[in-house]
LUMDOTOR-276150 format. One record per residue (C-alpha): x, y, z. Coordinates in pm, whole numbers, plus 32768, in hexadecimal, padded with zeros to 4 digits. Example, Ala and Ser with C-alpha at 12.3 -4.5 7.8 and 13.67 -1.06 7.14 Angstrom:
BEGIN
84CE7E3E830C/85577F9682CA/
***
This chain:
BEGIN
7C90812286B5/7D107FE38759/7D067E738703/7D9F7D268766/7E5C7C0C86C1/7E417AA8873E/7EA9794186FC/7E8077ED87A2/7F1B787D88DE/7DD9793C8927/7CCF78378969/7B58785E898A/7B4079CB8923/79F57A768972/79E47B608847/78A57C0488C5/79637C8589F5/7A897CEA891B/79A57DBD8842/78F17E55896B/7A467EBF89F3/7A777F9388BA/7B637EBD87E8/7B067EE1867B/7BDD7DE185C4/7C7F7C8F85FE/7D957BF5852D/7DBB7A808563/7ED1798D8510/7E5978AD83F7/7F8177EC836F/80F877AC837B/81D777128274/812B763D816D/804A75538233/800475D38396/7EBA767983F6/7E7D7711854E/7D8776278600/7CB6774E867F/7CBA7819853C/7B6377BA84B8/7AC377DE860F/7B54793B8630/7AEE799284CE/798679268508/795B79C8865D/79F87B1685FB/79157B2B84CD/77DF7ADC859C/78107C0A8681/787F7CF28569/79F17D2685BA/7AC37D678482/7B807C238448/7CDC7BF083B9/7DB77AC08377/7F307AA48389/802E79AB8309/816F796C83CC/8286794882CB/8373782282E0/8447789C81BD/8417776C80DD/837377837F87/82C278D67F8E/81BE78777E8A/816377327F39/814677E0808A/806578EA7FF0/7F8877E47F48/7F6477278091/7F0378698142/7E0478D2803C/7D62777A8036/7D43777281B2/7CAA78CF81C7/7B9E787B80C9/7A8D7970806A/7AC37AC78102/79BA7BB98176/79BA7D2D812B/7AE87DE681B5/7B957CB38247/7D0F7CCD8256/7E317BF081EC/7F8A7C04828F/80E27B6C825F/81967B4583AD/830F7B5B8377/83E07B0B84AC/84FC7A2C8431/86627A7283C7/86927A488252/878E7AB1814A/869B7B70806A/85597BA68132/84CE7CBE805A/84DB7BEB7F1D/84387AC37FCD/83267B9C8061/82E27C4C7F18/82B37AFC7E6B/81C07A887F7B/80FF7BD07F7D/80E57BDC7E02/80607A797DFD/7F517ACF7EFA/7EF07C067E37/7EE67B417CF2/7DFF7A397D88/7D1C7B137E61/7D2E7C7A7DE5/7D8B7CE07F4A/7EDC7D7D7F9A/7F507CE380E3/7FFB7DAC81F1/815D7D508255/81907D1E83CB/82ED7D3C845A/83A57DF08572/843F7F4B856B/85A47EC58569/85657E0A8423/84A87F308390/85DC800A83C6/86EF7F0F836A/86647E6B822C/86317F0680D5/84BA7EDC80A3/84A47FB87F6E/84087EAE7E8D/82FB7E647F91/82B27FD57FCA/82A3801E7E54/81B37EF67E33/80C27FC27F0C/80BA7EC58029/80727F698179/81327F4582BE/80C57EB2840A/81E57EFC84F6/823E7E6A864B/82E87F518745/82AB7F2288BC/838F801E896A/83547FD58ADE/82437ED68A88/815D7F558B98/80277EA88B15/7F5E7FE98B18/7F2D81058A20/802681498906/815E82098972/818283738909/82A58326881F/822F829486D5/830681898628/83C881D384EB/8322816683A7/846F814E82EE/843E81548174/82C481518196/822182AA8199/8162823E82D1/810281068393/7F9C8087837D/7F917FCA84CA/80757FD785FA/80907EAB86E4/80F97F5E8822/80F27E4F892D/80E57CD78961/80637CFB8AC5/7F097D858A89/7DE17D2E8B62/7C917D1B8AB3/7B3C7CB18B39/7ADD7B628AA3/7C467AE98A80/7D047A2E8B8F/7E707A918BB8/7F3C7B7E8AE4/7EE57BE68984/7F8A7CC1887B/7EEF7E1B885C/7EF47EEB8721/7EAC805486C8/7E5681008581/7E1A826F8535/7D0D8209843C/7B9C81E08472/7AFD80908424/7A8980EF82C7/7BE8815B8263/7C8D802482F4/7B9C7F4C822B/7C2C7FDF80EC/7D647F108131/7C897DDC8126/7B957D2C8041/7ACC7E1D7F6E/7A857D397E49/790F7D797E5F/79377EF27E46/796E7FD17D1B/7AE480177CFF/7B4B81647D93/7BE182537C97/7D59826B7CAD/7E0883A57C38/7F7B83C27BEB/7F9F847D7D37/7EDF843D7E78/7E9E85B37EA0/7E3E85E37D32/7D0486AC7D78/7D9B878F7E80/7EFD87C07DF9/7F4F89187D71/7F6689417BF9/807889F17B3C/80558A1C79C5/7F158977794C/7EBB88E077FB/7EAF89DD76E1/7F258AFD77B9/80108BF67718/816B8BCF77A7/825E8CE877E7/82F98CB7768F/81AA8CC075DB/81628B537587/80468A797605/80938994772B/806E882B76B3/801087957802/7FE487DD7973/80DD883A7A85/808487AC7BDC/813888567CFD/819C87437DF3/82C3870A7EDF/83FD86667E56/83E784EC7E7A/826A84D77E5F/8204837C7DDD/815E83607C87/806082447C85/7FDF81697B6B/7E7281D47B46/7E2380867A9C/7EF77F687A11/7FEE80207931/81447FF6788F/827680D8788D/830B80AD7731/841D81B6773B/84E382727843/861B8346783C/86BD847B78CC/85D9858D784D/860586F87800/85AE882778D6/861687647A0A/85F685FB7A7F/858984B979D8/845B846E7900/838A833D78AF/828182DF77B1/81538219782B/806E81647737/7F04816077A9/7DEC80ED76C1/7EB4814A7589/7EFD82A67611/80508326767F/806F83CF77D2/81BF847B7806/824F84DE7958/837085D6796E/845586517A89/846985047B42/855D84BA7C5A/85D783627BEA/85E182A17AA7/849981D97A9D/84B680697A43/8419800178FB/83107EF4790F/81AB7EAB7978/81167F337ABA/7FDA7ECC7B73/7ED37FC97BD7/7F45807B7D15/80B7802D7CF2/81B581477D07/824981867BAF/832582B67BF6/838183CB7CE9/8373853F7CA4/84B0860E7C8C/84F287827CA1/847888677B8D/847888C77A20/84A58A0F796D/833E8A917982/828C8A597ACD/838E8ABB7BCE/83B189DE7D00/838D88697D35/829187D97C40/825986CB7B3D/81DE86FB79D9/80F686037932/805D860977D8/7F77851F7718/7FA484C975A8/7E63844F7504/7EFD83647404/801482CE74D6/812183947420/81EA84BB749C/81A785D273A0/822387067458/81C887F2733B/8066876D730F/7FA7880D742C/7E58878273B5/7ED7862273FF/7EF586707574/7DDD86487672/7DAC870977B5/7E26862478D1/7D1286AE79B1/7C16862778B7/7CCE84E07885/7CDA848C79F9/7B7C85107A48/
***
C-alpha cells in the first residue's frame, strides 16, 4: 500500500485525484519548533478528510525544549479522527537525539493516547542507539531512496536497525502523483489500511488486548500449569517456547518491583499487577525496576531453564502478591489470568 507526505511545497493538491490514483494515506507537515505552523496544514487536513484518505500530521524537530515542541504540535493538530497518525520528523544533528525524541514522543502519548511514529533516515537508524525509543513501543518511518527513481520501491528493503521492523518506508522524493504538481515524497507500507490505523488514534475504540508476547495464542507451550514435571512436582506456571530475545510487553500499566540474576538460567523479574505478582524467569537482560505503560517492552527472553528444553520463558502468577513457592494453591494458571 502506498501513500504520500506533503508540506507547503506542494500547493493546491487535488486529493480526489490522489485517492483515485490509489494512494491510501497522506502525512502532512503540521509544525516546526515551538511556534511555526505550516500555512497549508489545515487546508490539507480538511481536504484529505473530505475524500477519505487516512490523514497524518508530522512535526519537524528543531531540537529546543522537547516538551514545548510537543505541546505546540499537539495544540496545532487539534481533535483527531479515527486512525489518524502522529509523527516526529528527526533530521537534525544533535548530541543525544534518542533522549530528546523519547521525551517528545512520551509527551505526545501522555496528552493524546497516540504513540507517534519516528521518521528519520536509514543512516541515523543504523548509527544512533535508539533503544529507549524502541522499548517505548514507538514505530519507525524510515527514509531510504537508493537510486531515487521516483517510481516503485526498490527490491532491497532498508534496515530497521534496533526496531524489529519498519512501519513505513519513504522510498523516493521524486514521485509523480495525479493531482499534485511537481515532485512529491512517496511511501510504502506492507500493512493494509486497517492495520496502519492501529498506529493512530483509536481512542473511540475498545482497547485491544495485549498479551506478554505478540504471538501468545500461537506460541508453542512447554510445561503448563499444574502439569507433573519430570521430578514429580506440579509446575507452578507456564513455559512459552519463543526465540531468544523475544520482547515481553506490559499488558497494562504495571510495575517491576524486583529483578535479579535468577536460577535455572538467565534473569528474573517480579511484576505487580492489580495486587498480584507475575514472575518471569530465564530473561536475557536484567530488567529495570520501575513503572511501565501498557504496550512498553519490559524484558527480553533468554535461553532456557531446567524443565522445558530449548529457548523459552517461564511465567507464574501469585494470587496474593507474595512468592510462596511451596504453596501451590496460591498460584493461578497464567492462561486463565491473561484470558
